[in-house]
C-alpha distance (Angstrom), angle and dihedral (degrees) to the residues before:
residue distance angle dihedral
X1 . . .
X2 3.80 . .
X3 3.78 117.0 .
X4 3.78 113.1 -107.7
X5 3.77 138.0 175.0
X6 3.82 114.0 -86.2
X7 3.77 112.1 -91.8
X8 3.78 135.7 -163.3
X9 3.80 104.3 -112.3
X10 3.78 129.9 -174.8
X11 3.80 117.8 -159.0
X12 3.79 112.8 -162.4
X13 3.79 111.8 -170.8
X14 3.79 134.3 124.0
X15 3.82 92.9 -140.6
X16 3.80 103.6 94.7
X17 3.81 95.2 -168.5
X18 3.79 91.9 51.1
X19 3.80 94.0 48.5
X20 3.79 92.1 49.1
X21 3.80 92.6 48.0
X22 3.81 92.9 45.9
X23 3.79 91.8 47.4
X24 3.80 90.7 51.0
X25 3.79 91.4 47.1
X26 3.80 94.4 50.2
X27 3.81 94.1 48.0
X28 3.79 94.9 46.4
X29 3.82 94.1 96.6
X30 3.80 104.2 9.3
X31 3.80 124.0 44.0
X32 3.79 96.4 -128.6
X33 3.80 116.2 175.0
X34 3.79 102.7 -120.9
X35 3.79 128.1 -170.7
X36 3.79 120.2 -172.5
X37 3.80 126.0 -152.6
X38 3.82 128.6 -178.1
X39 3.82 93.7 -152.2
X40 3.76 137.7 28.2
X41 3.77 89.1 -122.4
X42 3.82 90.5 59.0
X43 3.78 90.6 48.1
X44 3.80 92.2 48.3
X45 3.81 88.9 63.4
X46 3.83 87.5 65.9
X47 3.78 98.1 44.0
X48 3.82 91.2 115.3
X49 3.83 88.3 69.0
X50 3.84 87.5 74.6
X51 3.80 101.9 -142.0
X52 3.79 119.2 -149.5
X53 3.81 92.3 -140.3
X54 3.80 134.0 18.1
X55 3.79 117.9 -161.8
X56 3.76 104.8 -160.4
X57 3.80 130.6 -170.3
X58 3.80 115.0 -136.8
X59 3.82 94.6 -137.6
X60 3.81 115.3 47.9
X61 3.76 104.0 161.7
X62 3.80 109.1 104.9
X63 3.80 98.2 81.6
X64 3.80 98.3 48.4
X65 3.76 123.0 20.5
X66 3.81 92.0 -140.2
X67 3.82 96.9 42.1
X68 3.79 117.7 136.2
X69 3.78 117.1 -111.5
X70 3.79 121.5 -117.3
X71 3.78 94.7 -96.2
X72 3.81 91.7 54.5
X73 3.79 90.6 47.3
X74 3.80 91.3 48.4
X75 3.81 91.2 53.0
X76 3.82 92.3 49.4
X77 3.81 93.8 46.4
X78 3.79 94.2 46.6
X79 3.81 89.8 62.9
X80 3.81 92.5 54.3
X81 3.81 100.9 32.6
X82 3.82 107.4 40.7
X83 3.83 93.6 160.6
X84 3.79 97.1 46.2
X85 3.79 118.9 105.1
X86 3.81 115.4 -128.0
X87 3.79 125.0 -156.8
X88 3.79 115.5 -171.0
X89 3.80 114.1 -146.4
X90 3.80 118.6 -164.5
X91 3.77 146.4 149.5
X92 3.82 88.2 -138.2
X93 3.79 109.4 109.9
X94 3.79 93.3 -168.8
X95 3.79 118.2 129.3
X96 3.81 89.4 -152.6
X97 3.82 91.4 55.1
X98 3.79 91.6 47.9
X99 3.80 92.0 47.7
X100 3.82 91.1 49.9
X101 3.80 92.1 53.9
X102 3.81 92.5 47.5
X103 3.81 89.6 48.5
X104 3.83 89.8 52.3
X105 3.80 92.4 52.1
X106 3.80 110.6 -81.9
X107 3.79 112.6 141.2
X108 3.79 93.0 -150.6
X109 3.78 140.2 5.0
X110 3.80 112.9 -141.2
X111 3.79 121.2 -169.2
X112 3.81 115.7 -139.5
X113 3.77 100.7 -111.7
X114 3.80 137.7 123.7
X115 3.81 91.7 -71.6
X116 3.82 98.8 42.8
X117 3.81 96.9 102.9
X118 3.80 92.7 50.3
X119 3.81 91.5 47.2
X120 3.81 90.0 52.4
X121 3.80 92.6 46.2
X122 3.81 89.7 51.8
X123 3.81 90.4 52.2
X124 3.79 94.2 50.6
């Protein structure tokens, strides 16, 4: 991993173990300021903090039954955070899903696999 300046990063994912592990991984060499949110709605309450990067899970519906999915959250955030970088994180290996997220404003689409954390770190 290349050394970078610390960034303000939001991780939006309903998998608590994943968010903790990813947060630990990303702060291992660079002291990024990371905030974790289980839903897009929770994250939206902190939008005024202007994160540099938002790592966003595609499916966000296990915490709240009516929670928006990652694509809906991405669309809402894009309107308010035009200069923020968005990385979509998903277990969906569908090209169509990836293309949709890129079309809606995600910089990258990272599949949750053994190399996902390193791919994200390289993008940040």
